[in-house]
N, C-alpha and C positions, 0 to 999 in steps of 0.2 A: 538933342543927342548928347549924352554924357561923355566925358573924356574917355572912359573905358569903351564906350560904343564907337567913338571916333577911332580909337587905336585899333579896335577889332575890324573895323571897316577898311582901314588903311592896309592891314595885314591881309585881309581877304582880297583886296585889289593886287597887292604884291603877288599872292599866290596865284591868282589868275594870270598875271603877266608871266610868271615862272612857268606855268603849265603851257601857255602859248609858246614860250621860247623852247621848252623841252621838246615839244612836238615838232616844230620847225626844224631844229637842229638835227633831230633824229631822222626826220625824212630826208633832209639834205645829205646826211651821212649814209643813209640806206642800210644802216645796221645799228645795233644797240639795244638797250633794255628800257621799254616803254612803261610797262605795268608797275614795276617797282620804283621807277622814278616818280611817277605821278602819285603813288601812295604816300611818298615821303614828303610831299611838297609843304604841307602846313607845318610839320615838325621843323624842317629846314628854315622855313620862313620865320617862325617864331624865334629861332635861334639867331639868325643872321640880321634880323630887323627889329628885334625887341630885346632879347636877352643877353646875348654874348658882348663882352667888351672887346671890340676889335678896332683896328685902324686900317682901313682898306688901303690907304695911301702909304702905310708903314706896316706891311704884312708880317714882318719879323719882329715887331715890337714884343719885347721880352716879357711884358706884364699882361699880354693878351690872354683871353680865354682860349682853350684849344678845342678843336672839333675833329673827331675821327669818324670817317664814313667807312665803318667796318664792311658794310654791304657796298663794296666799291663799284658794283655795276650800276648803282643808282645815281652816279656822278652827274649825268645831265642836269638833274635838279639842283645839285650843288653848284655846278658851273653857272647855271642861269642865275642863282641867287648871288653868287660872287660877282657876276658881271653887273647885276642891277645895284649891288652895294658899292660898286666902284673899284673892285680889285684889277679889273681889266676891261677894255672896251666891249660893248655889247656885240659889236660886229664880229668880234673873234669867236663868238659861239658857233658860227657857221663853218668853222674849221674842225668840228668834232670829228675825231677818228682819222683825220687825214695824216699823211706822212708828214713829219717834223712839226705838227701841231702841238701846242702846249697842252691841248685838251685831248688827252687820250681816252680810250675806252674805259679805263680805270684810272683813278687819281695817282698822279705821279708828283711827289713833292720835289723831286730834282728838276722838274720842267716848269712848274707853276707855283710861284710865290703865293702864299696863302693856304696851300695844302699842308696840313701838319703831319700827315703820315700817308705813305703809299699803301693802297689796299687793292684787293682783287681776289687774292687767295682767302677764301672765307674762313672765318674763325679767329683771325689774328688781331683784329682791331682792339678788342677788349684788353688783351695783354699789353698792347702799346699804350693805350689809355692809362693803365694802371702805372706804367712806368713814368709817363708824364706827370701824373698826379702826385706820385711819390717823390719825383724830383722837385715839383713845386714846393712840396712840404719840407724837404731838405733845404731848399733855398729860401724859405720863409716867404714865398710869394703867394699873395692873396689872389689865386686865380682858380678857375674851375675847368674841368675837362669833361667834355661831352662826347659819348660815343653812341653812334646809331647802328643798330644791328638788325638783320632780317630774321624773320621767324624760322625759315628754312635754314639759315646760317647757324641757329643755336643748336642744331643737330650735331654740330662739331664739338668734339671732346675738349678742344682747347678752350672754348668759351667756358666751360664749367670749372676747369683748372684756374682760369683767370677769375671766375666769379668767387671761387673759394678763397683765392689769395686776396682779392680786394676786401673781403670780409674780415680775413685774418688780420690784415694790416690796418683795418678801420680807415679805409681810404674814403673819407667823407667829402672830399672835394671832387668826387667822381660821380657823374650822373650818366647811367646807361638809359638808352631809350630803345625799345622794341618796336619796330615796324611790323605790327602783326596783322598783316593782310591775308594770312591763312592759305596762300597759294605760293607754290614754288614751280620750278620749270617743268616738272613731271606731273603736277597736279596739286590736289589738296595736301597741305602739310600733314593733316590728320591721318591721311591714308599712306603718304610715302614714309613717314617716321613720326609718329605722334610725339608732340612735346607737352602734351597735357599731363597734369594740371600746371600751366606756366607760372602763374602767381605763386602758388604753393611751393614750387621747386625753388624759386629765387628767394622766397622767404626763408625756406629751410637752410639755405646757403648764407643766411644772415644779412640779407639786403632789406632795406626799406622799400616797399612795392606799392605803386599807384597804378590805377588803370583809368584811362581817359579815352574818349572819342578822338582819334588822332587826326580828325579834320575840323575840330571845333576849338578855336582859339580860346574860348571862354573857359574851356577845361585844360588845354595844354599849358597856358601861361600860369595858372594857379599851381599846377603840378610842378612846373619848373622852379617857381618861387618857393614851394614847400620843400623841394629837393635841397635847395640851398640852406634851409634852415635845419636839415637833419645833421646831427653830429654823432660821431663815433661808428658810423657805418655807411657803406655806399648806397645810393638810391637807384632804383630802376622804375621808369615810366613805361608801362605797357600801353602802347598807342594802338588802339583797334582801328585799323585802317581798311581801305578798299583798294585792291589792285586796280590800276587803270583809272582811278578816281577822277572824275571831271568829264570823261568822255563815256557817254552811255554805252556804246557798243564795244568798249574796252574793259568795262567795269566787271570785275569778278571773273575775268577770262585768262586762264593760265597760258593760253597761246600767245598772248602779248608779253610774256615775261622777257623774251629776248628777240623780239620782232619790231622792227621800226615801221611807223605808218606808211602806207602808200600815198601818192600824191592825192588820190581821191579820198582816201581816209583822212588826210590832213585837212582837206577842204571841209569835210563833214564835221571834223573835231572843232575846227576854228569857228564854225558857225555856232556850235553849241556853247562855245566859250565867249562868244560876242565879239570875235576879233575880225 
């Protein structure tokens, strides 16, 4: 096994652990967003366990890379990754959505160190990421800003204002990632409000655009590396994903957008994941 193969195998195992934790915490909470959390697992895993410069024991380190989960409802996957990375105890994951928990249904930077921006109202994350990236430029800091958006989310007009601004100001330390699972709460994105042609739209706004299988680390990692080399414009990685990825009866099912697993469903899902 080559070093690259060993890295990918390690990341796959991390992703499996994240999926297991996501399902457990959502079942315990009895509410939350399952499908979109599971579709984003590999992207978040690649960022937190391979690509981003972070210090879990020093979450406010000034020179860290920033991550904005613009699709804030997918935070169970982010929380699980952060816990496994060492930001806080894994046991705390089971407090998801409880009163006074630091792990609310959407990320809250005031409550949980390591969250770079509070999200939940869709469409706002790219604007915030623009500001962070521009501030880093003004401060002469060599850091990158990553923002993960949902495909239903980019129906929001603010996304396109921010996309235009990022191109105008040549924000090349910004990397957008689109979780393109093609489903939203009301059904297929194509039918609710078509965003096609996605790649051509972003290119026309002046972005460097790449498309990858969002569950394949051998495609995700090279795209993240390539984005870092792009100069003079922002980059977007369109990650083609599957809503509910990893659990057969949840895959490509819009009904699991905002529904937590039942205890019986959890048992079936954990068996599929080998837990």
